[in-house]
MARDOMI-16090 format. One line per 8 residues: number of its first residue (from 1); their letters; for each residue x, z, y of N, C-alpha, C. Coordinates in steps of 0.2 Angstrom, whole numbers, plus 2048, in hexadecimal, padded with zeros to 3 digits. Layout:
<nodes>
NUM> a> X Z Y X Z Y X Z Y ~ ...
</nodes>
This chain:
<nodes>
1> msdttynp> 4B5 AFC 55F 4B0 AFA 563 4AB AFC 55E ~ 4A7 B01 560 4A2 B02 55B 49B B00 55E ~ 499 AFE 564 493 AFC 566 491 AF6 561 ~ 48A AF7 55F 485 AF2 55C 486 AEB 561 ~ 485 AE7 55B 486 AE0 55E 47F ADD 561 ~ 47D ADC 567 477 ADA 56B 478 AD0 56A ~ 472 ACE 566 470 AC7 565 46D AC4 56B ~ 46D AC3 572 46B AC2 576 464 ABC 574
9> pkvwqwda> 45D ABC 576 457 AB9 573 458 AB1 577 ~ 455 AAD 575 456 AA5 579 453 AA7 57F ~ 44E AAB 580 44A AAA 585 44A AB3 588 ~ 44C AB4 58D 44E ABE 58D 444 ABF 590 ~ 443 AC5 58D 43C AC9 590 43D ACF 592 ~ 43B ACE 598 439 AD7 59A 436 ADC 596 ~ 43A AE2 594 436 AE7 58F 439 AEC 595 ~ 432 AEE 599 433 AF4 59F 433 AFA 59D
17> nsggkfan> 435 AFB 595 434 B02 592 43C B04 591 ~ 441 AFE 592 448 B00 591 44C B00 597 ~ 452 B02 598 456 B02 59E 457 B09 5A0 ~ 454 B0E 59C 458 B14 59E 454 B19 5A4 ~ 458 B1D 5A7 454 B23 5AD 452 B1E 5B2 ~ 454 B1A 5B4 453 B13 5B9 44C B0E 5B7 ~ 44C B0F 5B0 449 B0A 5AE 441 B06 5B3 ~ 43D B0C 5B6 438 B0A 5BA 438 B07 5BF
25> inrpiags> 43F B07 5C0 440 B04 5CA 442 AFE 5C9 ~ 444 AFB 5C4 445 AF5 5C2 442 AEF 5BF ~ 440 AEA 5C2 43C AE4 5C0 43F ADD 5C1 ~ 43C AD7 5BD 43F AD3 5BF 43D ACD 5C5 ~ 439 AD0 5C8 434 ACB 5CE 435 AD0 5D2 ~ 433 ACE 5D7 435 AD2 5DE 42D AD1 5E2 ~ 42E AD3 5E7 425 AD2 5EC 424 ADB 5E9 ~ 41E ADB 5EE 41A AE2 5ED 415 AE4 5EA
33> thekalpk> 413 AEB 5E6 40E AEC 5E0 40A AEE 5E3 ~ 40B AF1 5EA 404 AF5 5ED 403 AF4 5F5 ~ 3FE AF6 5F6 3FF AF6 5FE 401 AFD 601 ~ 405 AFF 605 406 B05 608 40A B02 60F ~ 407 B06 614 409 B05 618 410 B0B 61B ~ 414 B09 61D 41B B11 61F 419 B13 625 ~ 41B B19 627 41B B1E 62A 41E B1D 62F ~ 41D B1F 637 41E B1F 63D 421 B22 640
41> gkhplqlh> 425 B23 643 427 B27 647 429 B24 64D ~ 42C B2C 651 42D B28 659 434 B26 65A ~ 43A B27 659 43D B22 65A 43E B1A 659 ~ 442 B16 65D 441 B10 659 445 B0C 655 ~ 448 B12 652 44C B11 649 44A B12 646 ~ 445 B11 641 444 B13 63D 444 B12 634 ~ 449 B16 631 44C B14 62C 446 B17 626 ~ 447 B14 621 444 B16 619 449 B15 615
49> slatpngv> 44A B1A 612 450 B1B 60F 44F B21 60B ~ 454 B23 605 456 B28 601 45D B28 600 ~ 45F B2F 600 466 B32 5FF 46A B32 5F8 ~ 468 B2A 5F8 46F B28 5F2 475 B24 5F6 ~ 47A B22 5F3 480 B20 5F8 47F B1C 5FA ~ 47A B16 5FB 477 B0F 5FF 474 B13 603 ~ 470 B19 602 46D B1C 60B 470 B21 60F ~ 476 B24 60C 478 B29 60E 47E B26 613
57> kvtvllee> 481 B1F 612 485 B1A 617 481 B19 61E ~ 47B B19 61C 477 B17 623 476 B1E 627 ~ 473 B23 623 473 B2A 626 479 B2C 62B ~ 47E B2D 623 484 B2F 629 486 B2A 630 ~ 485 B24 630 486 B1F 636 481 B23 63B ~ 47C B23 638 477 B25 63F 47A B2D 642 ~ 47A B2F 63D 47E B37 640 485 B37 643 ~ 488 B32 642 48F B33 646 48D B2D 64C
65> llaaghre> 488 B29 64B 489 B27 652 484 B2C 658 ~ 47E B31 654 47D B36 65B 483 B3C 65B ~ 485 B3D 658 48B B41 656 48F B3E 65C ~ 490 B39 65D 495 B35 662 492 B34 668 ~ 48A B35 669 488 B35 670 484 B30 672 ~ 483 B2C 66C 47D B24 66D 477 B2A 66B ~ 474 B2A 673 46C B2D 66F 467 B29 66C ~ 468 B21 670 465 B1D 66D 465 B1D 666
73> aeydayav> 469 B1E 663 46A B1E 65B 462 B24 657 ~ 461 B28 65A 45D B2D 658 456 B29 653 ~ 455 B2D 650 450 B28 649 44C B2D 646 ~ 447 B29 644 443 B2B 63F 445 B29 637 ~ 445 B2F 631 446 B2B 62B 443 B2E 626 ~ 442 B2A 621 43B B2D 61E 43E B2A 617 ~ 43C B30 612 43F B2F 60A 43B B2A 606 ~ 43F B26 602 439 B21 5FE 43C B22 5F7
81> nimegeqf> 436 B24 5F6 436 B26 5EE 436 B21 5E9 ~ 43D B1E 5E7 43F B18 5E4 43B B19 5DA ~ 43B B1F 5DA 439 B1F 5D4 431 B20 5D3 ~ 42C B22 5D7 427 B1F 5D8 427 B19 5DA ~ 42B B14 5DB 42A B0D 5DF 427 B0C 5E3 ~ 428 B10 5E9 426 B0F 5F0 42B B0C 5F4 ~ 431 B08 5EF 432 B03 5F4 431 AFC 5F2 ~ 42C AFC 5EE 427 AF9 5ED 41F AF4 5F1
89> gsgftein> 41F AFB 5F5 41A AFB 5FA 41A AF6 600 ~ 417 AF3 600 415 AEC 606 416 AEE 60B ~ 418 AF3 60E 41A AF6 614 423 AF6 613 ~ 425 AF8 60E 42C AF8 60D 42E AF2 60A ~ 42A AEE 607 42D AE8 606 42D AE1 60C ~ 42B AE3 612 428 ADF 618 42F AE0 61B ~ 432 AE5 61B 43A AE7 61E 43F AE5 619 ~ 43E AE7 613 443 AE4 60F 440 AE0 60A
97> pnskipal> 43F AD9 608 43D AD7 603 441 AD8 5FC ~ 446 ADA 5FC 44B ADC 5F4 44A AE3 5F2 ~ 444 AE7 5F5 442 AED 5F5 447 AF3 5F2 ~ 44C AF6 5F5 452 AF7 5F5 452 AFE 5FB ~ 455 B02 5F9 455 B06 601 45C B06 603 ~ 45F B07 607 45B B07 60F 459 B02 60F ~ 452 B03 616 451 AFD 619 44E B01 621 ~ 452 AFE 626 44F AFF 62D 44B AFB 631
105> ldtstspp> 447 AFE 635 444 AF9 639 445 AFD 641 ~ 448 AF8 644 44A AF8 64D 444 AF7 651 ~ 442 AFA 653 43B AF9 657 43E AF8 65E ~ 442 AF8 661 446 AF8 668 445 AF1 669 ~ 445 AED 664 446 AE4 665 43F AE2 665 ~ 43E ADC 667 437 ADA 667 437 AD1 666 ~ 436 AD1 660 434 AD5 65A 437 ADB 657 ~ 434 AE0 653 438 AE5 64F 43F AE0 64D
113> trvfesgs> 443 AE4 64B 44B AE0 648 449 AE2 63F ~ 447 AE0 63C 448 AE2 632 44F AE3 633 ~ 453 AE8 62E 45A AE6 62A 45A AEA 625 ~ 45B AE6 620 45C AE9 61A 463 AE8 617 ~ 466 AEB 612 46B AEC 60E 470 AF0 612 ~ 471 AF6 610 477 AFA 613 47A AF8 617 ~ 47E AF3 614 483 AF1 617 482 AEE 61E ~ 47E AEA 61E 47A AE5 624 477 AEC 62A
121> imlylaek> 475 AEE 626 472 AF3 62B 479 AF8 62F ~ 47D AF9 62B 481 AFE 62F 486 AF9 633 ~ 487 AF2 632 489 AEE 637 487 AED 63F ~ 481 AED 63C 47A AEC 641 47A AF1 647 ~ 47C AF8 643 47B AFD 647 482 AFF 64B ~ 488 AFB 648 48F AFE 64A 48F AFA 652 ~ 48A AF2 64F 48C AED 656 485 AEF 65C ~ 47F AF2 65A 47D AF4 65E 47F AFA 662
129> fnafipqq> 483 AFC 660 487 B04 663 48C B03 667 ~ 48E AFC 665 496 AFB 665 49B B03 662 ~ 499 B05 65D 49C B0B 65B 49D B0A 653 ~ 4A7 B0D 651 4A7 B0E 64C 4A8 B08 647 ~ 4A8 B03 64C 4AC AFA 64B 4B3 AFA 650 ~ 4B9 AF7 64D 4BC AF7 653 4B9 AEE 654 ~ 4BC AEF 65B 4BB AEB 65F 4C2 AE2 65E ~ 4C7 AE6 65F 4CC AE0 65F 4CA ADD 659
137> aaartecl> 4CC AD5 658 4CA AD2 652 4CE AD3 64C ~ 4D3 AD3 64B 4D6 AD6 645 4D4 ADD 641 ~ 4D5 AE2 646 4D1 AE8 642 4CA AE7 642 ~ 4C4 AE4 647 4BF AE3 642 4BF AE0 63C ~ 4C2 ADB 63C 4C4 AD8 637 4C3 ADB 630 ~ 4C9 ADF 630 4CB AE4 62C 4C7 AE8 62A ~ 4C2 AEB 62E 4BD AF2 62D 4B6 AED 629 ~ 4B6 AE5 62B 4B0 AE4 628 4B2 AE1 621
145> nwlfwqmg> 4B7 ADF 61F 4BC ADF 619 4BA AE3 615 ~ 4BA AEA 617 4B8 AEF 612 4B1 AF3 612 ~ 4B0 AEF 618 4A8 AF0 618 4A6 AEC 60F ~ 4A7 AE5 612 4A2 AE0 60B 4A7 AE1 604 ~ 4AD AE5 607 4B1 AE7 5FF 4AD AED 5FB ~ 4AA AF2 600 4A5 AF6 5FB 49F AF3 5FA ~ 49B AED 5FE 495 AED 5FC 495 AE7 5F5 ~ 49C AE3 5F3 49D AE2 5F0 49F AE5 5E8
153> sapilggg> 4A2 AEB 5EA 4A5 AEF 5E6 4A0 AF3 5E2 ~ 49B AF5 5E6 496 AFB 5E3 492 AF9 5DF ~ 490 AF3 5DD 48D AF2 5D8 491 AF3 5D1 ~ 497 AF3 5D1 49A AF5 5CB 499 AFC 5CB ~ 49C B00 5D1 49B B08 5CE 494 B0C 5CE ~ 490 B07 5CF 488 B0B 5CF 486 B07 5CB ~ 484 B02 5CB 480 AFE 5C4 485 AFC 5BF ~ 489 AFC 5C0 48D AFB 5BA 491 B03 5B6
161> fghfyaya> 497 B04 5B9 499 B0C 5B7 493 B11 5B7 ~ 490 B11 5BC 48B B17 5BD 486 B18 5B8 ~ 483 B12 5B7 47E B12 5B1 47F B12 5A9 ~ 486 B0F 5A7 488 B0E 5A2 48B B16 59F ~ 491 B17 5A5 492 B1F 5A4 48C B25 5A2 ~ 487 B26 5AA 484 B2C 5AA 47B B2A 5AB ~ 478 B23 5A8 472 B23 5A9 470 B1F 5A2 ~ 474 B1B 59E 471 B15 59A 46D B19 595
169> pekyeypi> 469 B1A 592 465 B1D 58B 46A B1F 588 ~ 46F B19 585 473 B1B 581 47A B19 584 ~ 47F B1B 581 488 B1B 584 48B B16 57E ~ 48E B11 581 491 B0C 57C 49A B0B 580 ~ 49E B0A 57C 4A5 B09 57D 4A6 B03 583 ~ 4A4 AFE 581 4A5 AF8 584 4A4 AF8 589 ~ 49D AFA 58B 49B AF9 594 4A0 AFD 598 ~ 49F B06 595 4A3 B09 597 4A8 B09 59A
177> nrytmevk> 4AE B06 594 4B3 B05 596 4B7 B00 59A ~ 4B2 AFB 59A 4B1 AF3 59D 4AF AF6 5A9 ~ 4AC AFD 5A8 4A9 AFC 5AE 4AE B02 5B1 ~ 4AF B06 5AB 4B5 B0C 5AF 4BC B08 5B0 ~ 4BE B02 5AC 4C3 B00 5AD 4C5 AFC 5B7 ~ 4BF AFB 5B7 4BE AF6 5BD 4BD AFC 5C2 ~ 4BB B02 5C1 4B8 B06 5C8 4BE B0A 5CA ~ 4C6 B0A 5C4 4CB B0E 5C6 4D0 B0A 5C8
185> rqldvldr> 4CE B02 5C9 4D2 AFF 5CC 4D0 AFE 5D3 ~ 4C8 B01 5D4 4C6 AFD 5DA 4C9 B07 5DF ~ 4C9 B0B 5DB 4CD B13 5DD 4D3 B12 5DF ~ 4D8 B0E 5DA 4DE B0C 5DC 4DD B06 5E3 ~ 4DA B03 5E2 4DA B00 5EA 4D9 B03 5F0 ~ 4D6 B07 5F0 4D4 B0D 5F6 4D9 B11 5F6 ~ 4DD B14 5F1 4E3 B18 5F0 4EA B15 5F5 ~ 4EC B11 5F1 4F0 B0B 5F5 4EE B09 5FE
193> qlarhtyi> 4E9 B08 5FE 4E6 B07 606 4E8 B0E 60A ~ 4E5 B13 607 4E5 B19 60A 4EC B1D 60B ~ 4F1 B1A 606 4F7 B1D 606 4FA B1B 60B ~ 4F9 B17 611 4F9 B13 617 4F7 B15 61C ~ 4F0 B16 619 4ED B19 621 4EA B1D 622 ~ 4E6 B20 627 4E2 B27 628 4DC B26 624 ~ 4D7 B20 625 4D3 B1E 625 4D3 B17 622 ~ 4CC B14 61D 4CE B0D 619 4CF B07 61D
201> agdeytia> 4CE B08 624 4CF B00 625 4D4 B02 62C ~ 4D7 B09 62B 4DE B0B 630 4DD B10 634 ~ 4E0 B11 638 4E0 B18 63A 4D9 B1B 640 ~ 4D3 B15 640 4CE B18 643 4C8 B1A 63E ~ 4C3 B1B 63F 4C0 B21 63A 4B8 B19 63B ~ 4B8 B17 636 4B2 B11 639 4AC B10 634 ~ 4A9 B0C 633 4A3 B0C 630 4A6 B09 626 ~ 4A9 B07 628 4AD B06 621 4AE B0C 61D
209> dmaiwpwy> 4B1 B10 621 4B1 B17 61E 4AB B1C 61B ~ 4A4 B19 621 4A0 B1D 61D 49B B17 618 ~ 49C B13 619 49A B0F 612 49E B0F 60C ~ 4A4 B11 60B 4A9 B13 606 4A7 B1B 604 ~ 4A6 B20 607 4A7 B24 605 4A0 B27 602 ~ 49B B26 601 497 B27 5FE 498 B27 5F8 ~ 49C B22 5F7 499 B1E 5EE 4A1 B21 5ED ~ 4A7 B1F 5EF 4AD B20 5ED 4B1 B27 5ED
217> galvlnev> 4AE B2A 5F4 4B0 B30 5F5 4AC B34 5F2 ~ 4A5 B34 5F2 4A1 B38 5ED 4A4 B38 5E6 ~ 4A6 B33 5E5 4A9 B33 5DE 4AE B36 5DC ~ 4B2 B36 5E0 4BA B3A 5DD 4B7 B43 5DF ~ 4B2 B44 5E3 4B1 B4B 5E8 4AC B4D 5E0 ~ 4AB B49 5DB 4A7 B4D 5D4 49F B4A 5D8 ~ 49B B48 5DB 496 B49 5DE 493 B43 5DB ~ 495 B3F 5D7 491 B39 5D6 493 B39 5CD
225> yeaaefla> 48E B37 5CA 490 B37 5C2 494 B3C 5BF ~ 494 B3F 5C2 498 B45 5BD 49F B43 5BD ~ 4A0 B3F 5BE 4A7 B3B 5BA 4AD B3C 5BB ~ 4B0 B41 5C1 4B5 B41 5C5 4BD B42 5BE ~ 4BA B47 5B9 4BF B48 5B7 4C0 B42 5B1 ~ 4B9 B3F 5AD 4BB B37 5AA 4BF B35 5AC ~ 4C0 B33 5B4 4C3 B2F 5B8 4C9 B30 5BA ~ 4CB B37 5B8 4D1 B39 5BC 4D3 B38 5C3
233> adsythvq> 4CC B3B 5C5 4CE B39 5CD 4D2 B3B 5D1 ~ 4D4 B43 5CD 4D8 B44 5D2 4DF B40 5D3 ~ 4DF B3B 5CE 4E7 B38 5CF 4E7 B34 5D5 ~ 4E0 B35 5D9 4E1 B2F 5DE 4E1 B35 5E4 ~ 4E6 B36 5E5 4E7 B3C 5EB 4E5 B39 5F2 ~ 4E5 B34 5F3 4E5 B31 5FA 4DF B30 5FB ~ 4DB B2D 5F5 4D3 B2C 5F6 4D1 B32 5F7 ~ 4D2 B39 5F2 4D2 B41 5F4 4D2 B42 5FB
241> rwakdiaq> 4D8 B45 5FE 4D9 B45 605 4D4 B41 609 ~ 4D1 B3A 608 4CE B37 60D 4C8 B3B 60D ~ 4C6 B3C 606 4BF B3E 604 4BD B44 606 ~ 4C2 B49 606 4C1 B51 609 4C0 B50 610 ~ 4C6 B4B 613 4C3 B4D 61A 4BE B4A 61D ~ 4BB B44 619 4B5 B43 61B 4AF B45 61B ~ 4AF B49 615 4A8 B4E 613 4A9 B54 617 ~ 4AD B55 61D 4AF B5A 61F 4AC B58 627
249> rpavqrgk> 4AC B54 628 4A7 B52 62D 4A1 B52 62D ~ 49E B56 635 496 B58 636 490 B54 632 ~ 492 B4C 637 48D B46 636 48D B46 62F ~ 494 B45 62C 491 B44 625 48E B48 621 ~ 48F B4F 623 48B B53 620 483 B53 620 ~ 483 B52 625 479 B50 628 479 B4A 627 ~ 47B B45 627 479 B3F 623 479 B42 61B ~ 47D B44 617 47C B47 611 474 B48 60E
257> rvnkvwge> 471 B4B 613 46B B4F 612 464 B4A 616 ~ 466 B46 619 462 B43 61A 45D B3F 615 ~ 457 B40 614 452 B3C 60E 455 B3E 608 ~ 458 B44 609 458 B48 600 453 B4B 5FD ~ 452 B49 5F7 44B B4E 5F5 44E B50 5EE ~ 453 B52 5EC 454 B55 5E6 45A B59 5E8 ~ 45B B5F 5E3 462 B62 5E3 45F B67 5E7 ~ 465 B6B 5EA 462 B74 5ED 45E B6F 5F6
265> eseqlqer> 45A B75 5F3 455 B74 5F9 459 B75 5FF ~ 45D B77 602 460 B77 609 464 B72 60A ~ 464 B6E 607 46B B69 606 463 B62 606 ~ 45E B62 605 459 B5C 607 455 B5C 60E ~ 455 B58 60E 451 B54 615 44B B4F 613 ~ 448 B50 612 442 B49 610 442 B46 615 ~ 441 B48 61B 440 B43 621 445 B46 625 ~ 446 B44 62B 44B B44 632 447 B41 637
273> hartdfd> 447 B46 63A 443 B41 641 444 B45 648 ~ 44C B4A 649 44E B4C 64C 455 B50 64A ~ 45A B51 64E 45C B56 64D 45C B5D 64C ~ 457 B5F 64F 456 B65 64E 454 B67 644 ~ 450 B63 641 44E B61 63A 454 B65 635 ~ 459 B65 638 460 B67 632 461 B6F 636 ~ 45D B71 639 45F B78 639 45A B7E 635
</nodes>
């Protein structure tokens, strides 16, 4: 073990200059930092997000709903530049007091319904349109088991493994080993489940798949953290099969582009207001 020993102070003090690549988006207090109204589009569903895995979960679901014929799922999507602190604007914090993307406002209700936390948004939309969530009690519960599994597991993958392996200003053996072990355990959980089922919650494509794929599917396909080789991702053959199958879905390919503001220009779509925006 080569890590330098850290002796915590008696009272922790915030050092705004520490924390690596995403240090400027984190702070120990909540609330808005500036006045900024959110843009408004013509559709009842107003999404304010970014094409991170948590954002992609929601845009994939919205695109899948539209592909399934739910016209009322048309939406306006606006990119939130988290590196510039736009998530701390007054308009955004009114929808999500936690200042994290994604955030949804449904103006078809009176008063408008705010929905934050990606899992909550997915459940809200699935129930609103009665789609991509089983109706039979046992199957519905299994779907929700895996939806909440993802919500509980993602901080280990993103905030834990992703931070220390890919983004931390210095790499240390202990945290990388600790989080790598847990991420590999989680991949094994998924691989064993997918050995017995076509999709995560069974033989039906659900919001559980849409929630898990942008994190773990993208991970084994080497689309996040460039860690597939390090994690021996090819050894999780059932996760690989599932990840590749979902990656081929047209709605998934569209959802990945919404609110993306980096990478190849052909893959970006900063704002989305209509199906023709993808053309």
